[in-house]
Each structure stands twice: as C-alpha cells, then as structure tokens.
N, C-alpha and C positions, 0 to 999 in steps of 0.2 A: 312285514314289509313296509311298513311306514318309516321305521328304525334306519331300515335300508336307504330307501329315498333319501332320508337327510342327513345319513353319511355321504349320498353321492351327492348331495344338495353342497354341504358343507367342502368336501373335496373340492368340487368344481369351485367355487368360491376364492380355496387356497392357489389352486392352480391358475386363475385369473388374475389373483395377487400378485403372483411370482412371475408370470410374464408383463403386467404394467410395470412392476418396480424396478426391473431389469434397468429401464432407462434414468430412475430415479436416486440410484445409487452414487456415493460422493466421486468426484473423479477429480486423482489429484495432478496437480499441475507443481513444476519448477521452475523458478526465475533463469530467463535466457542470460546472457552476459552481454547480449546486445543493449537490454534494458536501459532506459537512460534516467537518470536523477540529477537534477540541477538545482542549485539553491542561489537566489537573486536578491540583490540588496543594492543600497544605495549609499552613496557618502558625501562629505562636501565636497569633493574635486571630480569624484564620475561615479557612473552605476559601476555595479563589480557581480562576477558572479563565478560560482565553484562547483566543478562535477565530478562525481562521486565514481573512482574508477574502479571501485569495488562493492559488491554489494549480493546479498543473496536472499531468497526467498522462495516461498512457497505458496499455494493456493489450493483449498479444496471446494469444489462448486459442484451442485444438482443441475440437472435438465431434464426437461420433460419435452418429448417429442422435437429435440433438438432446440429447445429454447431455455433460457437461461431461467430458472426457479429459485436457487438460493445459493448464497456464498458462506457455507460453515467455518472457511478458513482464510486469511489473506496477513500473511505476516512479511515483515522484511527489514532485513537489519543490515547495517552500512557501517563499516569501522570509520568512524570519526576522522582518522588521519587520512583516508581514501580521499577524502572532499580537495579539489585540487582547482587553484585559480589558474597555474601558469607563473604565477609571481611567487617566489619562496619567503619572501619577506612578510608579503600579505597572509600566506597558507599560515605561518610560524603564529602570527598574531590572532590567527581565526583557532588554533588547536588550543593556545593559551586561554584565550576566552571561554572554549569548551572545556576545558581543564581534563584534556585527552590524556594526562598522567593516571587520571584515578578512574576515569569514566570513557572505556573505549570503544564504545558504540553507540549509534542512533537506532532506536528500535521502532516501528511500526505493527500494529496489532489492530485488526480490525473487531471489533466487539459485538456489534450488532450492525445487522443491517433491517433497516426500517423501511424502505421502499424500492422494489425495484421494478423499472417501468419501459417498455421496449421504445426504441428511438431508431427507429429504422432497423434494414437488413442485419442480422445479428449484433445490433447494437444496443444496447440498456444504459440507461441512466440510473444510478444506483445513489441512495443514501443512507446514512449510517453512521456510528457512533464509531472511533478509534482512540486508543490509548498511544500518544506520541512519547515517546523516553528521550530527552536530550541532555546531557552533561548529568545524568543521575537525577534529573526532575522527569518524575512522569504526570501526564495531564490527559484528559480523555477531552478529544474534540469532535464537533462534528463534520463530518467527510464527503464529499460530494463527486463521484467518477464516473468515466464512462466506461463500460465493460464490452467488448467485442468479441463472439467466437467466432472464430475459422479454422474448422476441422478438428487440429489437436494444440491447436495456439487458441491461449486467452490474452488478450491486450487489455491494460488497466491505463487509463490515460486521465489526467486530471493536474489541478493546481491546487494549493492551500496557502495560506498568508498566514504569518503566525507574529508575536512580538516576543523578540527574544531576552525582553525582562522577565515574561512569565516561566521562563525558567531557570531564572537565575542566571543567565550570563549578561554580562554588562558588553555591551558592543565594542568590537575591537577598536583600537586606536592606533596609530601610526605617527612616526617623526614628532615626537614628545609631546602628542596629542593636537597639533595640529592639524592632521587628518582622521575624522571621525565619522564611523559608519551609522546609520539610520537604525533605530531598533528593529523596524519591519523586515521581514523578510517573504519572500515566496519561494515555495518548495514546488517545483514542476518535476511532473512523473510520466513517462511513457514509458512502461514494463510490460515485457513479453514471456507470457509463462507456457511452457512445452510439456506434453503429456510423458 
C-alpha cells in the first residue's frame, strides 16, 4: 500500500512538472527582412552610415508565464558586401578594408546571458557576452540590448561601439588619403524575429 502511494506521488509530481514545463520549452524565431542594421562612422569631411541590405539570423528563447526567462541562441550573419552607403566609391573602399574577397560575412553570436531585467511592459534589458567576427577576426565583447516580446514577434534593439583596428581593419581612406575615416564605428540594430 505504501509503495502504491509512493508511485502515485511520483506520477503526480511528473505530471505537474510536464504541465508547468510546457511554457519553458525553447521557442524558435527567425529574423525578418524588415530588420535594420546600420553602421555609423566619422571622417575628416563628414559623418557616414552604411545599411545592411541583406541579413539572416535566428533566436531561441524561453518564457515562463509569458515572461522572458532566457535566450539560449541569438545569431546574425551579414554579407559584408551587403553594407551600402549609397556612394559606390565609399562602398568599394569599405569592402577593400574589410577584405571581402576572403571574408564574406560579418557574424554575431550571443555566447552568454548574464542578466535579464524587466524594463516595462513585455520589455527586458539584457546583458551578456557575444562573439563578433569581422574580416576574419573574432572577438568576445560585452553586449547590452533591449528585448521586447509581442505575441509571435521578438524585437532586439540596441547599439554597440567598436574600434576597427581591434579587428585588424585599417580605417578606409579616399582621394589619395585626403579623406580619412575615424577608427570608431557604432553598430545600431533594430531587429525583428518571428516564430
């Protein structure tokens, strides 16, 4: 009789765990074409920006009671030559600096989430570490971004600054070196992912 009761307790516990775990399974999202990724920089003449016209990526998250509890995967890949400024000469100089003949893609991969903090209705501030690969050079960098859940949509918004020389990139020049760009660039992203 005691053995039977023990089995009933165990079965009840397993059943309860299965019910509650349903909301904690990983949910997969794919990056939408409407996502925006912009690289901004400076030069001795004027500021500049390049927009990624092609990108792909995916995210896997866990939620509990409709709230974001974890991000187990967040990856984005951008063909380097899909970055466009609207000025052909500048684009060519940028591709040369990025050595796109050998290194076709710029890649981002979230390695670790250190903190997820509620930041308003369905909005969360996320801190973690990611690997960014540019021109064949990979560096682990700290990242901070906002994640928003809206039904079957996940929005990831933020911006990060980096020094091009850390990735062995010589800042592009033009007009026989009379136009020079600054080493620092800012990557701004407003990415939407759908189930």
